[in-house]
N, C-alpha and C positions, 0 to 999 in steps of 0.2 A: 868128831868128823860125821857129817851127815852121809846115810845111805843113798845110793842111787834113787831109791824111790823117792826119799824125802827130798833130794836135790830136783827131781822131776816134779813133785808137787810144788816145791818152792818157784821152781821155773815156771810153771803154769800160772801160779798165783801172781807172780810178778808180772807176767804177760797180761793177765786179767786187769791187775791194778793200772798198767800202763794204758791198756785199752780204755778202762774206764775214766782215767785222767784225760786221755784224747778225745773221748767223747764230751766230757765236761768243758774241754776247751773249745769244742766245736758247737757247743749249745749256746745260742745267741740269747742274752738276758733278756727279759720282757722289756725293760726300759730302753733297750736298742731296738728291739724287733718291732715294737708297737710304733714308735715314731718313724722308724724306716718304712713300714707298712703304709702308715697314714701318708708319708711324703709320696710313695709310689702310686698309691690310689688317687692322691690329689692330682699329680702330674697326669696320670692316665685319664682322668676325667677331665682335665684342661686340654689335653690333647684332643679327646674325643669332641668336647665341645668346639674345639678351633677348627676340627675336621668338618663336622656338620655346619659349621658357620662360614665356611669357606675362607678360613684363615690359614689353614694348613692344606699343603697340596693343591692349592687352588691355582689355576693360570688364568689371568684375566686378560691375556692379550688377544687381540681381535684382529684378523688378517685383512688386508686390502684385496679388492678384486684382482682375479688373475685371467689369463687367456682362457678361451674355452673350446680349443680345437680338438681336445682329447675326449670332450664329452660327446656322446653319441646325440645326433640331431634328433632322434625321436624322443629323447629326454628332453632336450632344450625347447622343443616346441609341443611336448606332450602334457599330460594331466599332473595334478600335485601330487598322486600317489605313485610312488616309484618301487616296482617289484624287481630286484636284482637277486633273488633268492636262487635262481636257477642258473645263473651266469649270463644269461641273454635278458639285459633289461628291458622292462616294458613299463608303460605308464597307464594309469587309469584315471579317470574323471568321474566325478558325482553325476548321476541322472539328474535330468531337469526337475524342478520343482523340489529338490531335496536339499537341504541345508545341513552341514556339519559344523557346529559351532565349536571351535577348538580354544582352549585356554592354556597358556603357556606359564611357566615358573613357579607355579603353586606348589602345594597349598599354603595360602596365607591366612593366618588366624583372624584377620580383620575383614578382608574381601572375599575370600572364597565362600565363607557361609552367606554372605549377601547375594552372590552370584548363584550358589546353589537355591537359594530362596526364590529368587526371580525365575530360573529355569522350572522349579516345582511348581509355582504359582501359575505359570503358561503351559505345564505340561510338556515341556521340552526335555530333549536329551542332548548330550553334547560328549567331546572327548577333552580331558583333561590330562596335557602332558606335563607331568610332574617330575620335579628334580628330587632325587633321592634324599639330599640333604634335609629338604622341606618336608618330604613324606615322612622321614624318620623323626622329625620334630613334632609333626602334627598328625600322628597315624589316624586319630579319630576322624579328621576330615576325609582322609583316603577312604575310610571304612564307609563313610556317610555317600562318597561319590558311588562307591560299588552297589551299596544299598539301595539308592535311589535310581539305579539303572543307567548311570553314565559308563562311558568307558576310559579306560586309563592307557595313557602311552608313556614311553620313556622319554626323558629330556636330559640324560647323562645325571650323575651325581652332584657335581660341584660347577655344571654349567661353562666347561671350557670351550673354546673353539677348537674342534676335532682335527682340524687340518693341521694344527701344529703338533699333535700327539702321536706317540707310537701306538702300533697295534696293541701293545701290552697294555698301554694306558686307556686306550678305547675299550678294551675287554673290562679293565677294572671299573671304568665308569659305567658300563652296561651291568655288570654283575652286582655292583654295589646299589645301582638303582633298582634292580629286581630284588635284591635283599631286602631293601626298605619296603618295597611293595608286599613281598611275603610277610614280612613282619607286621605290617599295618593292616593288611586285609586278606592275606592268605591266597594270594593270586600272583601270576606273573602274566606278562602281556608280550605280544609279537609285534606291536607297532612302536615306531620310533620317529622322533622328530629332532634333527641337529639343532643345537643352540645356534642363534644367529643366522638362521636360514631364512629364505624368501621364497619366491616362486621357483619354477622347475628351470625357466629360462636364466636363472642367476647362477646355476651350477657353472663351476669353472675347473681347472686342472687341478686345482688343490682340494676342492671339496668332493669331486667326483670319486677319487680313489677311497675315501672314506665311506661314501655311499655304497660303493661295490663291496667294500669289507663288511659294513654293516648287513647287508644282504647276505653275504656268505655265512653269516652268523644266524640267518633265519629270520631277519626282521623286514618288514614293511616300512621303507621311508616316507614320512608324511610330511610334505611341505604346505603350502597354502596357495591359492589363486585369488584370494579377496582379502586384502589387509586393511583392517579398520583403522590402523596407524593410532590406536588408543594410547600407545605407550607415548606418544607426542602430547597428550592430553589437548587436543585441538578444540574441544568442545562437543557437547552431547550431539547437536545437529550434524557435525562433520563427521563424527564417528558412525552415526546412523548411515549417512549417505555414502560413506566409503565401504560400509559393510553390506549394502544392500546389492543383490546380483542383478544383472541387466538381462531384460528380455526373458525372464523366467528360466534361467539357466541355474543348474545346480552350483553349489559352491562349497569349498572349505575355507571358512572365514577365521582368519586370525585374530584373537583377543588375548587379553592377559588378566589373570585373577591375583597377580602377585608383582612385586618389583616396584612398588611406590604407590601413590595415592591413585586408586581405581574407582573413585566415586564416579567419574564420568562414564567409565565402562558400565557400572551397575545402572546408571540412570539411561544409558543408552539401551540396555536391554529392556528397560520398561516401554520403549518406544518401539524398538526393532521387532521384538518377539511377537507382539499383537499385530503390527503392520503386515509383516511377511505372512503371518498365518491368514490373515484376511485376504491375501493374494493367491492363497492356495499352498503355500510352502509348508513342509514338514521338517522338524528339527529333529534329527535323529542321529544314532551313533554311526561311525565310520563304516564298520563291517555290516551294519543293518542297510546302510544307504548302497553298498556294493553287493549286497545280497551274498555276503561271505560269512564263513563261521566266526563266532566271537573271538575276539583277540585275546579273551582272558582263559587262563588255565589254572585249575586250583593247584595250589602246592601242598604237598603232604611231607610226612616223615621228617627226616633230619634237616631239610632245607627249610620246613616251616618253623621248626624249634630254633633253628640258626637264625633266621629272620626275626623271630619273636625276641630272642635273647638280645639281637642287636639292638631292635627298638626300645626294648627294656632298659639297656644300658645307656642308650641316648637320653632316655626319659630321666634315669637317676642322675645322669651327668648334667642335664639341663636343670634339674631341680636343685642339686647340691650346689653347681657353681652360681645358679640364681641366688642361693641363700648367701653363698660366698660373697658375690657382688653387693648385695644388700649389706653383708657384714663389713665388707670393705668400705662402703660409703657410710656406714655407722661409725666405724673406727677412724677414718679420715676426719668425720665431723667431731668425734670425741677427741682426737688428738688435737685438732685445731682449737676446740674449746678449751681444753685443758692448757694448751700453751697461752692462750688469751687470758684464762683465769689465773695461771701462774703469774704472768707479767702484771697484771692488774693488782692481784693481792700482794705479791712481792714488793711492788711499789708502795701499796698503803702500808704494809708492815715497816718497810725501811723508812718511810716518812714519819711514822709514827714513833719508833724507837731512837731515830737520829734527832728528835727536835731537841733543842736546847734545854727546854724545860722538862723534858722527859724524865720520869723517875719512877722506880717500883715502889719507893717509900723511904723510910730512913736507910742510909747506906749500912749494909751489914759488916761487921768487923770481928765478930766472935769466931772462934775456931770451929773448923769443921774437919770430920774425918775423910780420909781418902782410902778406898779399898781397891787393892791391885791383886785380883786374882791371878796365879800365876802357875802354869803346868809346863816344865821343860822350857822356860823362857831364859836361859842362861846367856843367849847371844844379845838379848836386847834389854834385860831386867835391869842393868846397870844404868844405861841411859835413861830409862823411865824413872828410876827411884831419884838418880841426880836432878832430873829436871823438876820433879816435884819438890826436892829439898831447897831449890832455887824460887820456890814460889813467894809471891810478895802478900799472901794471904796466910794467916796462921793456920796451920794444919797439923794433924798427926797423919802419920803414913802407916798403914796396915797391909803388909804384903801377906797374903793367904796362899801358903805354898800346897798345892793340890796334889801331894804325892809325887812331886816330881823326882826324876831319876837321873837329872844331870847336874845336881848340885845347886840348883836356883836359889834355895833357901840359905845355903852355906854362904853363897857368894854375896847375898843381901847383908848378912850378918857380919861378914867379913869387912865390909864396907864402913861398919861403926858410924852410921850417921845419926845425929840426934833427931828424935821425934819419929824414928823409923822401928816399927816393931814387925816381927815375923811371927806367923801364926802357922803352924805344920797341922796337916790332917792327912788321913788316908785319901787316896784318889777317889773322889765322890762326884764330880762335874763342877762345872762353873757356877750352876745356880747354888748348890750346897756351899761352895766356897764363899760366895757372896753373903749368904745368909750367915755363915760362920763369922764372917767378917764384921757384920751389922751387930752380931751379940758382943763382939769385942769393942765396938765403936764406942767412944765417950760422948760424942756430940749429937746433937738433934739434926744436923745437916750431913748427909752422906754423900760423897762424890764417888762414882764409880768410873774405872777405865780399865783397858786392856793391859796386859803386861808387855805388849809390843808397842806402846804408844808413849809419846813424850809430850808434856805441856809446856807451854809458854809461861814465863813468870807470873804474867796477869791472868792466866786461864781460869784458876779456881775462883780468884776475885769476881771475874766476870760472870762466872757460872752461878754463883750463889746469890748474887744481888737480886733476882726476881723473888726470892724467898721472902723478901721484905713485904710481898703482898700475901697475906695470910691464906688466900685462896688457891696460891700455886703449891702442887703437890710434887711436881717434877720439872726440870729444866733439861732441854737438849742442847749440848754444845756443837760446835763447828768443826766437825772431823773433815782433816784433810789428808790427802795422799802425799805422803813424804818423798817415797822413791818413785818420782814422776820422770825420772831421766830416761826411762826406757819406753818404747812404743805402747806396750801394754799397760805400763804406769800412767802413761800420758792419757790414754783412753779411759782409765779409772779416775783419774784426775778430772777429767770432764764430766764423767758421770756424778762425782761426788759433788762437785760445784754446781752443776745444774740440775741432775736428776735427784739429789738429795737434799742440798742446802736451800736450793729454790723452792722445792716441794716443802720443806719445813716452815719457809716463811708463810706459804699458802695455807698450809695445815694449821699453822698457829693462828692466823687470821679466822678460818673456819671453826677453831676450837675441836679439832679431831686429830690431832697429831698422832700417827699411829705407832711410832717408835722413839724411844730415847736410844741413841746410838751407844751400844756397849763401850765404845772407845772414848765417849767424853759425856757424861750424863750425871746429874745430881738428884737426890731425892730427899724429901722431908721423911725423917725416921717415922714420925707419925703416921703418914699416908701408907708408907710400906707395912707397918704393923697392922695397919686397918684392913689391908688386903691380903694379908698372910705372908708377906715377903716375896722372895723370888721363887718362881714355881719351876718345877721340873717336867711339868706336863708337856712341854713343847720344845723344840729344838732353837726356838727363838724368845729366850726368856726376856730380852729387852722389850719385844713387841708385845709379849704376853702381859708384862708388868704395866706396861703403858696403857694398854686397853682397860686393864682392871682398875688403874687409878681413875681413868676418864669415867668408868662406870660407878665408882664410889664418889664421883662429884668434883674431883681435884681438876684444877686447871693444869694443863701441860704447855710450856711455852718454850721458846728458841731464843738463846742468847748467842748472837751472830759474833761477838768478839771473844768468846770462850773458845780459843782455838786449840785443837790438839792434832798432832801430827802422827800418823799411823802408818804402818808399814803394809802396803797391799800386796797381794800375791804377786809373784814374779813370773809365773808359768802359767799356761792354760790350764794345765791340770790342777794346780792349786786354787786357780780362780773358779775353775769347774767346781771343785769341792766346797768352797766357800759360798758360792752363790746356789748351789744345790740345797745347802743346809738352810740358807736365809729363805730361800722361797718356799721350801717345804715347810719350815717352821711358822712362817707367815700364814700359810694355809691353816696350819694346825691352831694358830692362835685365833684366826678368824672363826674357825669351827667352834672352838672352845667358847667363844664369847657370843655365839649366835643367837643365845636367847635374850641379848640385848635389845633385839629388833621389836620384841614384844613386850618389853618391860616399860615402867613409867619412871618418872623422874629423871636424873642425870644419866642412868644407864639407858633409858629409852632414847632420850635426845642423842647420845653417842650411837646407839644402835641404828637409829633410823636415819643419822646424817652421816657418822663418820664410818660405820661398816660398810654400807653401800658405797660410799665414796672411795674407801680403800680397796674394797673387793673389786670395784670397777677398774680403777686406774692401777692397781698394783698386781692384780691377778688376771682379770678377764681381758682387758684391753691388751697388755703385752702379749697374751697368749694369742690373740686374733691379729696383733699387728704385723706377723710374718706375712698376712694376706698382701700387704702393700708390695712386699719384695717379691713374693711369688707372681703377682700380676705385673709387677715392673719388668721381671725377666721374660715372662709370656709376651708382654707388649714389645720388648725390645726385639725379640725374635720373630714374632708372627703378627703382631698387632700395629698400630700406628705409632712407629718409633719416635717421630718428633714429638707428638703429644704425650707419649708415656715419659720421655726423657724430662720435658717441660714440667709435667706434673711432679716428678720425683725431685726435681731441682727446686720446684716450689715449696714442697714439704722441707726439703734440706735448708732453704733461706729462712724459713720460719723457725726452724730448729737452731740455726745460726744466730738468729735475733735473741732467741731466749738465751742461748749459751753466752751470747755477748754481754747481755744484759746482767746475768748471773756472775760472770767473771768480773763485771765492772763493780757489782755490789760488794763482791769479795775481795776487791783491790788485786785481782789477778792478772797477770801479763797474759795478753790475747794470743800469743805465739802458739801456745798449745792448741788453739782452735784450728790450726791448719790441718790437723789430723783429723777433723771432725767427719769430713766426707768418707774417709776409710773407715772410720769407726762405725759408720752407718751401714757400711757394707759387710764388715766383718765382725766387729764386736758384738754388735745387736744380734746377729745370728746365733752366736754362742749363748747370749742370754736367752733367746727364744728356745732353744733346745734344752737348756738347763730348767726352765720353767716347765717345759712340756714334761721334761722326765720327773718333775716334781708331782705334776698332775697324776701322772701315771703311777707313781709310788703311791700317791694318796688313794687313788681309785681301785689299785690292786691290793691295797690293805699292807702294802711294804713297809718295812721299817728302816730307818735311816740312822747310821750310828754317827756320833760325832767325830769329825776329823780333823787332826791337829795340822796346823800349816806350818812348813818350813819357814823360819825366820833368819835373817842375816844380822840384824841389829845396826842397819846402816843409817836409820833415820834420825835426824836431829831436828830439835826446834829452833827456828830462826830466833835470834834474841835470846835464847837460853843458854844453859851450861853443856857444853858437849860432852858427850861420854868420851872417857880416855881411850884412845885407840891403841890396840895391841898389835904390835908388829907382826906378830905371827898370825893376825886374822887372815883367812883366806879371802882371795878376790871375789868379788860378786859375780855370779853366773849370769851368762846372757838369758834373755827371755827365750823360753822354749817350753 
């Protein structure tokens, strides 16, 4: 019996262990944390980009004119500068022979520099009423305006009609506009021009309350009294005539340096500036013309750093989303090119192998060895072995039991089938089991399959015929999903027929097939021995051995009629585990054989054709393909919805055409393609995350263990011998 002290220590230790377990449960693994962080960062950048491009929180409504009886008459008949800061509104006019050139809606990266060049050429100054979103995107132009002696005014952040907005939104527009100026040039300004404004006499009962509120916030409201109407692009002569004041009077002239093609505005300045200077006019800043203190105030401290942080964030977002847009265009082009290439080369492959006179050589009838590595395959090994026993081709069957604990080997031996041998070994993994099977094989052609797969009677015969060509070192069969009656099974069925088998036809023609499927493949024993057999270096031993054979100079081809029916994962968790291993193993294999890129001979040919092709279309492109869905979602919510939907349906139609052609080649029913749109929305996202997780595991130096999938043994081969059903067999679980 423990003493109280011992019990106390044990209690504390127990609490510590529980706390430690709690902390470990709360700790988010890197493989989840990094994708989540990347996703949040991407969404934040997209939202910021949408904000500064007036796609988010923008209001593009423009109000019609309203009555004017609530507007003071002095304002309606007064000057273009309205001072409502003290509560009693007054207006100001520009003195004679003084011109205040004002430019709205910039800065624009194309036209603002040209306007600034013209002003500098003629030693003229003006006022630029900048929007916050443009200032944040082009801070260098804002700095240039200030450095060259021009004055800046606010024009809101997103250019809304303020008569529709609440005071909170008005404050937001002003503060964000000031934030952009602080970050770009380190100043704030006290002058403001409302979007869609005109002359003072255009004030009405809707716009006047806004002007009053703006005044209460400490701003001078500046409209204009001379409109060049350059936004209409009426021609250079018309712009000059409309911008020229009458009888030597002073004027605030409205022009634009953004919002479209401003070439006429720039050309008009080339005439207007020298002409008015000859008439004795001076072009000056607003506060200079009014003999008032500068509108600019330096920003310091936290406000300055806040502005700089905002402008920097916008710059990062612009650059990264710009790269993403380029990446999206590149991926879109690659996807379409790949689909086109698949269709063309698949057609050529089918046309070649289906010709009446096509032959690999003299038909092969000599026996072959079939290796079945098995680890805890009790549920399905009987169906596998019986399907092989019904083969039309002479074979020996070697079941390599890799330390099973469920009696797999005993079950096979109890079947007492001829030509079936069981080789037992300690658990060492699939590559070791296959190498052990190769050592026990009697024949020079070795067929490999999984313990959860069943063959049709003609599968082995079709699979070995290409070996009549002495250059062929390996043959890939046609792996099919047997349990396609569930939604997730149907999606994998589409993937196998379109994504795997159509690909194999293309890779066959290109001579760079990356993988002999573990479910159905055949090898020339000499080829296996020359490359050292199955390697344990990667988790994708089938991809590894295929690349090794290419580098050794062997041909690897596809036999479309060598069909094998495999049991695909039936739950998301199992599918995740399988694809995680596949994608990570593929990366390992690509990295292992990377030196082929710089080698000569067959290895160099594969390295400079096959490796880049496989890397691009199996690793890089699928990793970047989620951009299509990210921008689809963004476009649906904030962008041009109609165009976005049309583009997505266009890609879907191309995919559907490829899928339909693949199904036609494989003589599959088209009904499963009804779930293709849903597969593109849901299933692909899972594959993206799996691939990203594989990248993270590789980049962080993580290790991935082999993960055994749960099998039900429910797959049968059409036309083959069915496994005997046990009445006590449990019902299949629903997809989950």
